[in-house]
N, C-alpha and C positions, 0 to 999 in steps of 0.2 A: 505496500502499500504504500504508495506515494503523498505523504498527505503535505503541504506548505506549513512551514511553522508559524505563518501568522495564524490560521484558524488554531490557537493552543491548545483549546483540547481533545481536536484531533490529532496535534502531535503528539498530546501527555495518553490519549489511547493506544497509541502506535510503542512510543518507547514502555508504557503497559505489557501491554501485549507481547512483545518482543522477550522480555520479562519472566511470561509466563507464571504471570502473578493471578490469584482468584480477584472476582469482585469482592469477593466475602472480606478477604485479606486487605485488598485496598482499604474497605470501607470503614472495614476495625480500625486499623491505625490512625484514619484521619479523625475516627470518631463520627459517621458521618452515616446517614442509611444508606443501604445498598441503591435506593429509585438516587440519590444523589448525586452518586459516582456517576451513574448513566447521564448527570443532568450536565454534572464537569465538561462530560464528551461530546457536549453538544455545543459549549461555549465556545465564540469565539474572544475573549477577555477573560480575564480571571485576577481579581485582588493579589497585590502582591506578595500577601502574609501566605495566604492559601497558595499560593506557585512555589513559595520557598520549601511551604512543607511538602508539596508534593515531590518537591526538588530533592529535599533530604531523604524522602520516605525511598524513592526508587532511585536515589544515589545517582540521577542526570542530572547537571546544570538547563533547566529551560533559558534559564535569562540569558546566555550567554549564544545558546541557538537563536533567541529572537535577535540578541544584538546582530549576531555575521549573519542574520537573513536581513536586516537593518541594513548595514554596511554593503553586502551586495544588490540591494534593491538603489543604492542613491550611486554606485559604482554601473551599472545600469544606465541610469539615467543621467547620469552623469552629473550628480549632485557634488556639493562638499560636504563633509561629515564635519 
């Protein structure tokens, strides 16, 4: 699944699935209901506090991914960062 990092929920879902974790595992560690985990996967943006918690939980730096994509977008558009 090739998912743009601009849709952070889909990107989180991709990383999560690649780790072979269960939704139950993820929900328990986030102190969320399983339905809310699926809602996270649908969100195009997230609160930074939640994104930090997910980054730590999945041991993946989503902030770095977003920064790299932003940098690539700027280079493609000829923008100066």
